[in-house]
N, C-alpha and C positions, 0 to 999 in steps of 0.2 A: 424514766427519770426520778433522782431524788434529791435528799439534800445533799448531800456530801456533792454529787455532781454541778447541784445551782451555783450560781457568781450570783453574789448575796449584794444585794445596796446596802451604800452607807448612809446609814438616815444625816440630814444640813440641820442643823440647829442652827436659831437668828444671829447667834451668836458670833458664830463664825464668818460668817454673809457681814454681818453686822461690827465688826474689829476695830476696835478706837486703840490711838494711846492713851490711856487712863491707868496711871499710878496707883490707885485706888480700887482698884476692879481686873481679876483677869480669869477669863475660861479658859480652857484648855481641856483637850483630848486627846486619848492613845490607844491605838489597835492593843487588841487582846491576844494570846498567841493561838499559835496557829489550831491546835483542837482544840480552842474554844470559837474559834472563829466562826462556826454554824450557831452559837449561844450568845455570842457578848458579840453587841454592834461595834461598840467600845467604851470609855472608861473613860470618865470626863472628872473638872475640878473647877469647882466654882471658888474663886476665894476676893473678899469685900470687906475692906479694911472699917468700911461704918462714917469715914470722914466726911460723908456729902449725902449725896441721894443718887442712887442710879437704875432704870428701868432696866430690867432683863425680860425678855421674851423669849417665849416656849411656844412652838410648834410642835404639833400632830408629827410624828414622825411614824406612824403605825410600832411604837415599842411599849416597851414594860419598862421603867427604871428604879434602881434596888439604890435607895437615898440614905447617904450615913447624915446627918447631918454634927460638924464634929466643933464647931463653935463656939464652943462649953465645957471642958473637959470635963466638967463635973452632972454635965447634962446631959452628953453625948447618948446621941438613937439612933437606929436604924431603923427604914419602914420599905414596902414594895408601894409605888406610884401607878393604878392604871393607864391601860389608853386611852389616849386623849384623843377629842375629836372635833376640837378647838382651838385658838390658839390664847393664849394667858400671855397679861401684861402685869407681870410684878415688880414691884418699886422698893428696891433694897434700900436702906435707913439704918440698918444695926451688921455690927459684924458678920456677917458671913463667912462657914469655911464647910463648903460640903466636896463628901469624893461622890460620885456613882457609877452604877454598874447599870449600861441600856441592854436590857436585853430582848430578843427578837422577840415577838408576839407568840411564834410558832412552836417557839421552847421552852421559852418559861416556863410555860405548869411542869413541864418534865422533871423540870430544875426545883423546882421549889411544891410543886404535888397541889399545886391549887388553878384551877381554871382562871382564866384572866376572865372571867365572867363577874370572877364573882368580888372582883375588886373596883368597888364601886366606892370603894373611901380606901385610903392609904393603908395597910394592914400591916404592924408590926412587924420585925425581924424573931419577936419572940414567941409568936404566933405559930411565924414559918417553921426555926428551926432550933427553937424549946432552949432549955436551959445555960445551953453553951452561947446563947449567941451573946450573950453581953461579952464573955473573954474575946470577941470578934470583933464585939466594938469599942472595949475596951483598947485594943492591939492594934487598931485605926485611927484610935486617936491619938495614942504616944509614940506610932511609926513616925519614923526622923526623916521622908522621904515620901516624894508619890510612889517614888520603883519600890519601895520596900510594900504601902498598902494595897499596890496591885500581884505581888508577890506574896502576900497576904489570902485574899482576895481568892488569885486563882487557886491557890493550894487548898481552899476549901470548895471553891468550885468543882473539883477535878474526883473532889473526895466523893461528891453529892453527885457527878458523872459514875464515877466508878462503881457507884451501887445502882444505877438503872437496871431494869434487865427486860432484853429485849421485847418488840412489840414491834405490830406491824402499824405503817403508818396509817391515819385515820385519814374518811373519807375530807376533813379542813387542813388537815399538814396536805397531801398529795392535791387538793385546788389552789393552797398556798403557792406551792411550787409552779404552780402555769401561771398562777397572777405574779406571780414575780417573774417568773422566765419572762412574759410579757410587756410585761413595765406597766402594768395596770393599765395594756391598750387592752380588753377583754370583758367581757359581756355573762351575766349571768346565767344567760342561756345559753352560753362558747363553752363555759364553765361546766353547765352542766351536760351536755352534749359529748366533752371529752371521757367524764365518768362515767358516764350511761345512770345519771342519777336526775331525778327530776329539778327541778329549780327549790320546791318548796324542800324536798331533803337540802339542798345544799346552801339557805339559807337559814337552819335550822341548827346545822350545823356549827353555822359561824356563830349564830347569837349565841349556842352553848357552851362555845368555846372562847369566845371572844365578846361576848356581849353585844354588839353591832351588826352590822346587817352585811352580806357582800359587795353590799352596792360600795358602804360607805367603806371598806378597805380597800376595794378598789381605787378609789377615787382619795385615798390618802398614799396609799404607795405609788401613782401617776403623776400626786403632790410632788412627792418626793426626787423620783425622776427627773421630773420638767426641772425641779427645784436642783439637783448636781447638776444637771447640763447646761441650767440659766449661768450658775455659780462657774463655772469653766470658762466663760466668754465664752465660747464656737458655736451661740447659733443666739437670730433673734427670732425675739416672741412670736410675728408675723410667720412664721419658717416652722414653727416649733407646734402654731396649734394643730394644724391638721395631721401631724406625727403622733401623736398626742390624742384623737381623738375629741381633741374641741371643735367645733362646730364654725366657731370663728373666734377671732383675737377677743372679743370682746366676751367670750365664755370663759375663755380661760382666765381673762384678768377675775371675775365675776368669782370664779372658784379659788385664784391663788388668793386673795383678798382674804375670803371665810374662813381660809386653811392660817395667814398671815397677820390679814389685822391692813397689809397696804395692801398697791397695788405692786405689781412684778417691776413697772418702771421704777418705780422709786425706791424701791430697795438692787436695783441695778445702778440707780445712779447714787446713792449713800455710798454703794461698796466701791464703784471711783471712783468716786471723790476722798475714801481715806487712803 
């Protein structure tokens, strides 16, 4: 089993579920090209004109984002934001124009050459890509369309992929393959047995690479697969709880509220009414 054979999950963010007809605010996602699909979950854009106050919810998705802040051409900048383990509810009250690259957390360190565990704060693109980074920021700010921005960033990412040397999969990477293939319904004990390592070694591998425990990542991945299934409208909460390893519907609801900030029933009601 390897990454190339793995069917990736597509992280779901709150604005996709909470789509509203708001002339002042737009959030969109775009799929990467095939040869980048094992690294990039999606590209995304947020545009807000600042003429009102808009809440913007972000939920943990097991990913790391490279964010270009392009609202002001004279102060445009970009930074890499680390792994989230709790939801955030922002309040937009000034113009926002952002372009983001959502990386899978088990692949981003190879492209960016920095472990996710070191992203305890936002890291400037200048610290990652050096002197040429300003050229990229300026080109992204001057691009005439989102498609042009995607082509620019994909060109840069392909350059970095072409420069990568062969490296055998690490224990962390192999563990992530199993975790994802099981849709997050797996224990640390089972991961350790599959890889023939101790649970302590598995925990250390995740801590060194991501800065979080395997238990946290298991719960994040399970939450995202659950969110994907609920968003499709083809399943009932009471039927899903057991499928995803929750003791009962109450356990599912409590975990969901931790990552989303609202009960799943409330999210689904809002989705149905939009």
